[in-house]
N, C-alpha and C positions, 0 to 999 in steps of 0.2 A: 515782814508785816505781821502784826499781832494776830490777824485772822488766820493766816497760813500756819503760824507757829501753833496756835491753839487747835487748829484742825488736825495737824499732824499728831499732836499730843492726844487729842480726844479719840482719834482712830488708831492709835498705837502703830503709826506708820514709821518705818525706819528711814531716817534721813539718808543713810547710805544707799538704800534702795532707790530713793527718789533721785539722788545725785547721779547714780549709775544710769538710770533710765533717761535722765536729762543730758547725759554725756558731759558732765562737768565734775570738777573735784568737789569733795565734801566741803572743803574750806570755802570754795566759791558759792556753793549752795547756801551755806550758813551765812555768808556775808550778804547774800541777796535777801534771804527771808527775814533777816534781822535789820534790814535797811528800810527806810521809809520810802525810798524812791528808786529802787534798783531791781525789784523783783520782775523777772521775765515772764512773759505770757506762757511759755511752754511748761513752766513749773506748775501753775494752777491747772492747766489742761491735763497734765499727768495725774495730779491729785484727784481731780474730779472724775476722770475716766477710770482711775483705779478703784474708786468707790462707787462708780456708776451713779454719780450725782451731777446736778447742774452746778455751774460755777457760781451762780447767784446764791445757791444754798450755802456755799462756803462763807460768803461775805455778809449775807443779810439774814438776821435771825428774827426779824419783825415782819415777816411776810405771812399774814394770816390767811391769805387767799392765793389761788393758783396764778401763775403768770398769764398775761393776756396776749395772745398772738394777734398781730395786725395783718397777717398774711391775707391776701385777697382783697384788701381795701385799696381804693385809689389814693393818690397823693393828697388830694384835697380832704378826703375822709380821714386819712392819718393825721393831717394837721388839725382837723377839728377835734379828734380824740386827744391829741397832745395839748390843745388849748384848754380842755377840761382839766387835765392833770397839772399843767404848768402854764397858766395864763400869763405869768410874768415874762415868759420868753417871747411873747407876741405883743408886748406893749412898747410903744415908742420906737418901733422899727418900721421904716417904709419898705414895703414889699411890692414887687410886680404881681399883678393879678394873674399873669400868664406863668404857668409852671415851665421852667426852663428844661430843655431836652438834654439832660446830662447823660453821660455814658459811664456806668459804674460796673465794676466786677464785684458784686456783693458776695458771690459764692466763695471766692478764694483770696480776696485782697482786703486785709484789715484796714489799710489806709483808705481805700475806696468806701468802706463801711463808715469810717469816721467822717469822711467828706460828705457822704450821703446824709448822715445824721445832721451835720451842720448846714449843708446847702439845701437839702430837700425837706427833711422833717421839720427843721426850725427856720429855714430860709435866712440864715445869719451869715454875715461875712466873717472872715477869720478874725478881724478886729473885734466885732461884736460878740462872737462866741468866746474869744479869749477874755474879753471884759467880764462876761457872765461867769466864766470859770476862774476868774482872777489870775489869769496868766497873760503873757504878752502875745502879740500877734504872731511873732516868730514861733512861739511854742505851739500855737494853734496850727501853724503851717506844718510843723514837724509831725503833728498828730495826723494831718491829712496825708502824710507820706508813710504812715504806719510806724513812726518812731515814737512809741508810747509804751510806758511801763504799766504794770498792773495797778499800782497805787493811783495813777491818774485815771485809768479806766474805772476804777472803783469810785473815784470822786465824781466822774462824769455820770456814772450810773446813779449815784446818790442824788445828784442834782437834776437829773432828767427822767429818771425811772426807765431809761432804755436798758434792756437786759445786758449784763456783762457777757452772757453766752452769745448774744447776737454780735457784739463787738469783737469777741475773741475767736469764736468758733467759725470754721468754714461751713458752708451749707446749712446755716441756721436761720430761721425766719425772723423778721423784725418782730420783737416781743417786748412787752413792758414787764418789768418786775414790780411787785406791788408793795414794796417796803414803804411804810409811812402813809399808805392810802387808807382813808377812812372807809368804813363799810358802804356808806352812801356814795362816795366817789367811785369805789370799785363797781358797785351795781350800775351806776350811771354809765361808766365806760363799757361794761359788758353789754348793757342794753343797747348802747349806740352801735357797738360792733355787730350785734345780731341784726339790728335794723338795716345797717349798711349792707350787710351780706345778703339779706333778703332783697333789698333794692337792686343790688348788683345782679343777683340771680334772675330777677324779673326783667332786667333790661336786656339780658342775653336772649330771651325768648322772642 
């Protein structure tokens, strides 16, 4: 992928060192990073951790604002925030008013994180999410199983603003990357998050 190649060049990182750390041959590493759809998750994790940077910062250079954490918000509140950012994902889809009680391992299972994004954050079926992402239902099903490469995660993040770090990293909170967000939208989302957290804190007392 061009973003990874550029990142390696800009930071003067040795491809040999990355290949060794990823436990793969230099030839295999080069084949992956020069491919449009074969780059494995562990490569970008290694690069980001080596430079102590977020994965989002490798791929998005138009983020003028800090990422927005949705940690501590209810599912309904998260959906309201997402509706502000991507209202098109909530148009023309019939949804149950009752949030389903799914069981997800968000801490250590990338497939569950993908399924959580589709089923809970956007309340979309595999067919609907596949259609939005311009892939087949079967491809969406593979994503739910964690069978997904970096180029597709990048495309999903571009299309939904869900942080690549949340999708890829274990033990990372649900977060929005702000690429493409106007200043007005960013402030609206941040304000909503603050108000929701204040409301949630008040309901605990």
